[in-house]
C-alpha positions in Angstrom: 17.4 -38.6 -20.4 15.9 -35.7 -22.5 14.1 -34.4 -19.4 17.3 -34.5 -17.4 19.2 -32.6 -20.1 16.4 -30.0 -20.2 16.7 -29.5 -16.4 20.5 -29.3 -16.6 20.2 -26.7 -19.4 17.7 -24.6 -17.4 20.0 -24.7 -14.3 23.1 -23.8 -16.3 21.3 -21.0 -18.0 20.2 -19.5 -14.6 23.7 -19.8 -13.2 25.3 -18.3 -16.3 23.0 -15.3 -16.4 23.7 -14.5 -12.8 27.4 -15.0 -13.4 27.3 -12.4 -16.3 25.4 -9.9 -14.2 28.0 -10.3 -11.4 30.7 -9.6 -13.9 28.9 -6.4 -14.9 27.8 -7.7 -18.4 24.7 -5.9 -19.5 21.9 -8.2 -20.7 19.1 -5.7 -21.5 15.9 -5.2 -19.7 15.4 -8.5 -17.9 16.6 -10.6 -20.9 19.8 -12.2 -21.9 19.2 -11.2 -25.6 16.2 -10.4 -27.7 14.6 -13.8 -27.4 15.4 -14.6 -23.7 13.5 -13.6 -20.7 14.6 -13.8 -17.0 11.9 -14.9 -14.5 12.5 -15.0 -10.7 11.2 -17.9 -8.6 11.2 -17.2 -4.9 10.0 -20.2 -2.7 10.9 -21.8 0.6 13.8 -24.1 0.0 14.8 -24.2 3.7 12.9 -23.9 6.9 9.4 -25.2 8.0 7.8 -25.0 4.6 10.5 -26.5 2.5 8.1 -29.2 1.2 5.7 -26.6 0.0 8.5 -24.6 -1.7 9.9 -27.7 -3.4 6.5 -28.5 -4.8 6.1 -25.0 -6.2 9.5 -25.2 -7.9 8.6 -28.6 -9.4 5.2 -27.2 -10.7 6.8 -24.3 -12.5 9.7 -26.5 -13.8 7.2 -29.1 -15.1 5.5 -26.5 -17.2 8.8 -25.4 -18.6 10.0 -28.9 -19.3 6.7 -29.8 -21.1 7.1 -26.6 -23.2 10.7 -26.9 -24.3 12.0 -24.5 -21.7 10.0 -21.6 -23.4 7.2 -19.3 -22.5 5.5 -17.3 -25.1 8.0 -18.6 -27.7 10.9 -17.2 -25.7 13.7 -19.0 -23.9 13.5 -18.6 -20.1 16.2 -18.0 -17.7 14.7 -19.1 -14.4 16.5 -17.6 -11.5 15.6 -19.5 -8.2 16.0 -18.0 -4.7 15.2 -19.2 -1.2 12.4 -17.5 0.7 13.3 -19.3 3.9 10.8 -18.9 6.7 9.6 -15.4 6.0 10.4 -11.8 5.4 13.8 -11.7 7.2 15.3 -14.1 4.5 12.8 -13.5 1.7 13.2 -9.6 1.4 16.9 -9.6 0.7 16.5 -12.6 -1.7 13.7 -10.6 -3.5 15.8 -7.5 -3.7 18.6 -9.5 -5.3 16.3 -10.9 -8.0 14.8 -7.4 -8.8 18.0 -5.3 -8.6 20.9 -7.6 -9.5 19.2 -10.4 -11.5 16.8 -7.9 -13.1 13.9 -10.3 -13.5 10.9 -9.1 -15.5 8.5 -11.0 -13.3 8.5 -12.6 -9.9 6.6 -15.7 -8.9 6.3 -18.2 -6.1 6.2 -16.9 -2.4 5.0 -19.4 0.2 4.0 -17.2 3.1 1.5 -14.4 3.4 3.9 -12.2 5.4 6.5 -12.6 2.6 3.8 -11.6 0.0 2.9 -8.5 2.1 6.5 -7.2 2.2 7.7 -8.3 -1.2 4.6 -6.7 -2.9 5.8 -3.3 -2.0 9.2 -3.9 -3.7 7.7 -5.2 -6.9 5.1 -2.4 -7.1 7.8 0.2 -6.7 9.9 -1.3 -9.5 6.8 -1.9 -11.8 7.6 -5.6 -11.9 4.5 -8.0 -11.8 4.4 -10.2 -8.7 2.6 -13.4 -9.8 2.2 -15.2 -6.4 1.4 -18.8 -6.4 0.6 -19.5 -2.8 -0.7 -17.7 0.2 -2.0 -14.1 -0.1 -3.0 -12.1 2.9 -5.6 -9.4 3.2 -3.5 -6.4 2.3 -3.7 -3.7 4.8 -4.4 -0.1 3.6 -1.3 2.2 3.2 -1.7 5.7 4.5 -5.4 5.0 4.9 -5.8 4.2 1.2 -6.5 0.7 -0.3 -3.3 -1.2 -1.5 -2.5 -0.6 -5.1 -2.6 -4.1 -6.6 -2.0 -3.0 -10.3 1.3 -5.1 -10.3 0.1 -7.8 -7.9 -1.5 -11.0 -9.1 -2.0 -14.5 -7.6 -2.8 -17.9 -9.2 -3.7 -19.4 -5.8 -6.2 -17.8 -3.4 -6.8 -15.4 -0.5 -5.8 -16.9 2.7 -9.3 -16.7 4.2 -11.0 -18.3 1.3 -10.7 -22.1 2.4 -12.6 -21.3 5.6 -15.2 -19.2 3.9 -15.8 -22.0 1.4 -16.4 -24.8 3.8 -18.3 -22.9 6.6 -21.8 -23.6 5.2 -21.1 -27.3 4.7 -19.8 -27.7 8.3 -22.8 -25.7 9.6 -25.2 -28.1 7.8 -23.3 -31.2 9.2 -23.2 -30.1 12.9 -26.6 -28.5 13.0 -27.0 -27.0 16.5 -23.7 -28.5 17.6 -20.6 -26.4 18.3 -17.3 -26.3 16.5 -13.8 -25.9 18.2 -11.5 -23.6 16.2 -7.7 -24.0 16.6 -4.7 -22.9 14.5 -1.1 -21.4 14.4 -0.4 -17.9 15.8 0.9 -16.1 12.7 -0.5 -14.2 9.7 -1.6 -17.4 7.7 -3.3 -18.9 10.8 -5.1 -15.7 11.6 -6.4 -15.3 8.0 -7.4 -19.0 7.6 -9.2 -19.3 10.8 -10.9 -15.8 10.5 -12.3 -16.9 7.1 -14.0 -19.8 8.8 -15.1 -18.4 12.1 -16.5 -15.2 10.6 -18.5 -17.0 8.0 -19.7 -19.9 10.3 -20.9 -17.5 13.1 -22.7 -15.3 10.6 -24.5 -18.4 9.4 -25.7 -18.9 12.9 -23.0 -21.4 14.0 -21.6 -21.4 17.5 -17.9 -22.0 18.5 -17.1 -24.4 21.3 -14.2 -22.2 22.3 -15.2 -20.8 25.8 -14.6 -17.2 24.9 -15.9 -17.6 21.3 -12.4 -17.0 19.9 -10.0 -19.2 18.1 -7.2 -20.8 20.1 -3.9 -20.0 18.5 -0.9 -22.2 19.3 2.7 -20.6 19.4 4.2 -20.7 15.9 6.6 -22.3 15.1 7.4 -23.3 18.6 4.6 -25.7 19.2 5.4 -29.4 18.7 3.2 -30.9 21.5 -0.4 -30.3 20.6 -1.8 -32.8 23.1 -2.4 -30.3 25.9 -4.4 -28.0 23.5 -6.4 -30.9 22.1 -7.3 -32.5 25.4 -8.3 -29.0 26.6 -10.5 -28.6 23.6 -12.2 -32.0 24.2 -13.5 -30.7 27.5 -15.9 -28.4 25.5 -17.5 -31.4 23.8 -17.5 -30.1 20.3 -19.5 -31.6 17.6 -16.5 -31.0 15.3 -13.0 -29.3 15.1 -11.8 -27.0 12.4 -8.2 -26.2 11.9 -5.4 -25.1 9.6 -1.8 -26.3 9.7 0.8 -27.0 7.0 4.2 -28.5 6.7 5.8 -30.2 9.7 3.2 -28.9 12.3 0.4 -30.5 10.2 2.1 -33.9 10.7 2.4 -33.5 14.4 -1.1 -32.1 14.8 -2.8 -35.0 12.9 -0.8 -37.7 14.6 -1.5 -36.2 18.0 -5.2 -35.6 17.2 -5.7 -39.4 16.9 -3.9 -39.9 20.3 -6.0 -37.3 22.1 -9.5 -37.2 23.7 -10.8 -35.7 20.4 -9.9 -38.8 18.4 -13.5 -39.7 17.6 -14.6 -36.1 16.9 -14.8 -35.2 13.1 -11.9 -33.1 12.1 -12.4 -30.5 9.2 -9.5 -28.4 7.9 -8.2 -26.2 5.2 -6.8 -28.7 2.8 -3.1 -27.8 3.5 -3.4 -30.0 6.6 -3.2 -33.2 4.5 -1.7 -31.9 1.3 1.3 -33.5 -0.4 4.1 -35.1 1.5 2.6 -34.4 4.8 -0.1 -36.9 4.1 2.5 -39.6 3.5 4.1 -38.7 6.9 0.7 -38.7 8.6 -0.3 -42.1 7.2 -3.5 -43.7 8.4 -4.0 -41.1 11.2 -5.2 -38.7 8.5 -8.0 -41.1 7.3 -11.4 -39.6 7.3 -10.3 -35.9 7.6 -12.5 -33.8 5.5 -11.0 -30.7 4.0 -11.4 -27.9 1.5 -9.1 -26.8 -1.3 -9.2 -25.5 -4.8 -7.6 -28.7 -6.2 -7.7 -32.5 -6.0 -5.4 -34.9 -8.0 -8.7 -36.9 -8.6 -10.4 -34.1 -10.5 -11.8 -35.6 -13.9 -10.7 -32.6 -16.0 -8.7 -33.4 -19.1 -6.1 -30.8 -18.2 -5.7 -32.4 -14.7 -5.3 -35.9 -16.1 -2.5 -34.6 -18.4 -1.0 -32.7 -15.4 -1.0 -35.8 -13.2 0.5 -37.9 -16.0 3.3 -35.4 -16.6 4.0 -35.2 -12.9 4.3 -38.9 -12.7 6.4 -39.1 -15.9 8.8 -36.5 -14.5 9.6 -38.8 -11.5 8.3 -36.4 -8.9 7.2 -37.9 -5.6 3.5 -38.7 -4.7 0.7 -36.8 -6.4 0.7 -33.3 -7.5 -0.4 -30.7 -4.9 -2.2 -27.4 -4.9 1.2 -25.7 -4.4 2.5 -27.4 -7.6 -0.6 -26.8 -9.6 -0.7 -23.0 -8.7 2.9 -22.6 -9.7 2.3 -24.7 -13.0 -0.6 -22.2 -13.7 1.7 -19.2 -12.9 3.9 -20.5 -15.8 0.8 -20.9 -17.9 -0.1 -17.4 -17.3 3.4 -16.1 -18.2 3.3 -18.3 -21.3 0.3 -16.5 -22.6 1.3 -13.1 -21.4 4.7 -13.3 -23.1 3.1 -14.5 -26.3 1.1 -11.4 -26.4 4.0 -8.9 -25.8 4.9 -7.2 -29.2 8.1 -5.3 -28.7 10.4 -5.0 -25.7 9.8 -7.4 -22.8 9.8 -5.2 -19.6 7.9 -5.4 -16.3 5.3 -2.9 -17.7 4.7 -4.8 -20.9 4.5 -8.2 -19.2 2.1 -6.8 -16.5 -0.1 -5.3 -19.1 -0.3 -8.6 -20.9 -1.1 -10.6 -17.7 -4.2 -8.5 -17.4 -5.4 -9.7 -20.8 -4.9 -13.5 -20.5 -8.5 -14.3 -20.0 -9.6 -17.7 -18.9 -7.0 -20.4 -18.0 -7.6 -24.0 -18.8 -6.1 -25.4 -15.5 -5.8 -28.7 -13.7 -8.2 -27.3 -11.1 -10.8 -26.4 -13.7 -11.0 -23.2 -15.8 -10.6 -19.9 -14.0 -9.9 -16.3 -14.6 -8.5 -13.3 -12.6 -10.9 -11.2 -10.7 -10.9 -7.8 -12.5 -9.8 -5.7 -9.5 -8.4 -8.0 -6.9 -6.2 -10.0 -9.4 -6.8 -13.4 -7.8 -8.6 -16.4 -9.3 -12.3 -16.7 -9.5 -12.4 -20.5 -9.0 -14.3 -23.4 -7.6 -13.6 -24.9 -4.1 -13.9 -28.5 -3.4 -14.7 -30.8 -0.5 -12.2 -33.6 -0.1 -11.8 -36.5 2.2 -8.7 -38.5 3.0 -9.3 -42.1 2.0 -7.6 -45.0 0.1 -7.2 -44.4 -3.6 -6.0 -47.6 -4.8 -2.8 -48.5 -2.9 -2.2 -45.0 -1.5 -4.0 -42.4 0.6 -5.3 -39.4 -1.3 -7.5 -36.3 -0.8 -10.4 -37.8 -2.8 -12.9 -35.4 -4.4 -16.4 -35.5 -2.7 -18.2 -32.5 -4.2 -18.0 -28.9 -5.3 -18.6 -26.4 -2.5 -18.8 -22.9 -4.0 -17.1 -20.5 -6.3 -15.0 -17.6 -4.8 -14.7 -14.7 -5.0 -18.0 -13.3 -6.4 -17.4 -11.1 -9.4 
């Protein structure tokens, strides 16, 4: 009951703060008073990645609920907005959070294309963007590298899963070939590029006839069987893929119905992460995947995180999406505690740069000094029974990325 009251209190605070702003009541620089701080959470609450967005919201809220609704000793007004399926809905929502709600930090963001667009807005306004999911390879602006001084991530670069697992797959298949397939959008391009570039550099050969990844139309593809049966004609030793959300469920179920059903399937871990694994059921058994988190990691911080997740009544086991959002709250907790004086985008951003090592459910990590993404371990996992449920069970450490 206490937890329910806390959630209702946070929800009421967010609504009240927004209502005051709409009425023209000045609340200071992102705060509803000297001891209150307004944080924006922008995640997909509708569309194809709703399950990812919901887990990210739960992760951040879980940290708040286990810290009495405070970060850095200050009460938090958490203003939540819907990212939807990408920039078309996310950019207006981000503009509202920055201009009307006047948040001092923005976190969340499911899609890489969203990050690419929103990063420009937050940088212009000197508000830290603390992303907690996909991060694309930022293209240069006017021929110059992107300025990341106000851009941080608690998650990963989108090409890192493929980079992390490539050497392991090369060792497993030997002289055999690997068929690469994924969705035709920014996240798919980044995820598959990380694998194919690294795998071929190590001497691996792709089974794809032209040596290039097959990209399926996104989000239109619901029937993967024609693509999978065509892939089987190349007689690969293994398949590597990335899908997430609803497409991941369809892909895995249809994989087990296709001519590839007995070919080992490797993937970025999002293929079997969270609620999609429940929907996939036994069709996912045996899939080996790579991610920066597993709920079976033995760290004390992870055991506490898993226990708190269960106690909160959230479904299933915590995911990498929830964990990275939980860590975003932890980063803001330490940063806000270090701010001595007015809480502004500039002061919070400066403090984020000084948080040091984070004791996380994934294992401890710290921000890369220039790229502002985690230097972290990556893990090989396999879908198998863990007691009465299927889980992404930890098999081994793979590598640490990125190099410092």
